[in-house]
C-alpha positions as CSV (number, residue, x, y, z in Angstrom):
1,M,0.0,0.2,0.0
2,S,1.2,3.3,-0.9
3,A,2.1,5.6,2.2
4,T,1.4,8.8,0.4
5,S,-2.2,9.9,0.0
6,H,-3.6,12.2,-2.8
7,E,-5.9,14.7,-1.9
8,T,-8.9,16.2,-3.7
9,R,-11.1,18.9,-2.5
10,L,-14.7,19.0,-3.6
11,R,-17.8,21.2,-2.7
12,V,-21.1,19.6,-2.5
13,R,-23.6,20.7,-5.1
14,Y,-27.1,21.3,-4.5
15,G,-27.8,18.5,-7.0
16,E,-26.1,16.1,-5.0
17,T,-28.3,16.3,-2.1
18,D,-31.8,15.3,-0.9
19,Q,-34.7,17.5,0.2
20,M,-32.9,17.8,3.5
21,G,-29.7,19.0,2.1
22,V,-28.1,15.7,2.7
23,V,-25.8,14.2,0.1
24,H,-27.1,11.0,-1.3
25,H,-25.2,8.1,-0.5
26,G,-24.5,7.2,-4.1
27,N,-22.6,10.5,-4.7
28,Y,-19.9,9.3,-2.5
29,V,-18.8,6.9,-5.4
30,L,-18.5,9.9,-7.7
31,Y,-16.4,11.7,-5.1
32,V,-13.9,8.9,-4.9
33,E,-13.6,8.3,-8.3
34,E,-12.9,12.0,-8.8
35,S,-10.2,11.4,-6.4
36,R,-8.7,8.2,-7.8
37,T,-8.7,9.5,-11.4
38,N,-6.8,12.7,-10.3
39,L,-4.2,10.4,-8.5
40,M,-3.7,8.5,-11.5
41,R,-3.4,11.6,-13.7
42,D,-0.9,13.2,-11.2
43,R,1.2,10.0,-11.4
44,G,1.3,10.5,-15.2
45,C,-1.3,7.9,-16.5
46,S,-4.7,9.2,-16.9
47,Y,-7.9,7.1,-17.5
48,A,-8.2,8.7,-20.9
49,D,-4.5,7.5,-21.8
50,L,-5.4,3.8,-20.7
51,E,-8.5,3.8,-22.7
52,R,-6.6,5.0,-25.8
53,R,-4.4,2.0,-25.1
54,G,-7.4,-0.3,-25.1
55,I,-7.1,-1.0,-21.3
56,G,-10.2,-0.4,-18.9
57,L,-10.1,-0.4,-15.3
58,P,-13.7,-1.4,-14.1
59,V,-14.9,-1.5,-10.7
60,R,-15.3,-5.1,-9.4
61,K,-15.8,-4.5,-5.8
62,L,-17.0,-1.5,-3.7
63,D,-17.0,-1.0,-0.1
64,I,-18.3,2.1,1.9
65,R,-18.5,2.7,5.5
66,Y,-20.7,5.8,6.1
67,R,-19.8,7.5,9.2
68,L,-21.5,11.0,9.1
69,P,-23.6,13.1,6.5
70,A,-22.1,15.7,4.2
71,H,-24.5,18.3,3.4
72,Y,-25.0,21.0,0.7
73,E,-22.1,23.5,0.2
74,D,-19.6,21.5,2.6
75,E,-16.3,21.4,1.5
76,I,-14.9,17.8,1.4
77,L,-11.3,16.3,1.4
78,V,-11.0,13.2,-0.1
79,K,-7.8,11.4,0.8
80,T,-6.9,8.5,-1.5
81,T,-4.0,5.9,-1.4
82,V,-3.1,2.8,-3.6
83,G,-3.9,-0.2,-1.7
84,R,-3.2,-3.6,-2.9
85,V,-1.8,-4.0,-6.4
86,G,-2.6,-7.7,-7.6
87,A,-1.5,-9.1,-10.8
88,A,-4.8,-8.1,-12.7
89,S,-6.5,-5.7,-10.2
90,V,-5.6,-2.7,-7.9
91,A,-7.3,-1.3,-4.9
92,F,-7.7,2.5,-3.8
93,V,-8.5,3.4,-0.2
94,S,-10.4,6.8,0.5
95,E,-11.1,8.6,3.4
96,L,-13.5,11.6,3.2
97,Y,-13.4,14.5,5.6
98,R,-15.5,17.7,6.0
99,I,-12.9,20.4,5.8
100,A,-14.6,22.7,8.2
101,D,-14.4,20.4,11.2
102,N,-12.4,17.7,10.0
103,A,-15.1,15.2,10.8
104,H,-14.6,11.8,9.3
105,L,-17.5,11.3,6.8
106,A,-16.8,7.9,5.1
107,S,-14.3,5.3,4.4
108,V,-14.2,3.8,0.8
109,T,-12.3,1.0,-0.8
110,V,-12.8,0.2,-4.4
111,E,-11.1,-2.6,-6.3
112,L,-10.7,-2.2,-10.2
113,A,-9.7,-5.2,-12.5
114,C,-7.8,-4.7,-15.6
115,I,-9.4,-5.7,-18.8
116,D,-8.5,-5.4,-22.5
117,F,-11.2,-3.7,-24.4
118,A,-10.4,-5.7,-27.6
119,V,-11.4,-9.0,-26.2
120,R,-15.1,-9.6,-26.2
121,A,-15.2,-11.8,-23.0
122,R,-13.2,-9.0,-21.0
123,G,-11.9,-11.2,-18.4
124,P,-8.9,-9.8,-16.4
125,I,-5.5,-9.4,-17.9
126,A,-2.1,-8.6,-16.2
127,L,-1.6,-4.8,-15.2
128,P,0.6,-3.2,-17.7
129,A,4.0,-3.0,-16.4
130,D,4.2,0.8,-16.6
131,L,1.0,1.2,-14.8
132,R,2.0,-1.2,-12.1
133,T,5.0,1.0,-11.7
134,L,3.2,4.0,-11.3
135,L,0.6,2.6,-8.9
136,E,3.4,1.2,-6.6
137,R,5.3,4.4,-6.5
138,E,5.1,6.1,-3.3
């Protein structure tokens, strides 16, 4: 697991909340996806680059532990680290905090499988060596 975390700051938009101003649970998935894709881009390998190479990283497992609600206009800090890097998969771990009071909002682990878009069955393939190197970098 990478010791350094990537930080993404977000502000909760009105459309991400219910009538009570509480963030809908599904939006946490979007928040961690934003942080994960930013981490990869900052390490030199964007999702767009991977897809142009014919490689996909679909979600195969998602685990969310909700702790406290986020509300409309809260500023959120998402800290994401690379977790386990397997032969054909990678896991990312994200912690979400409300910036105003440092309240821990949620913990999320997302596991992605590596696939080749050209293969119709789209079973897992080995992570490309260059991607593995970027993911394992501190």
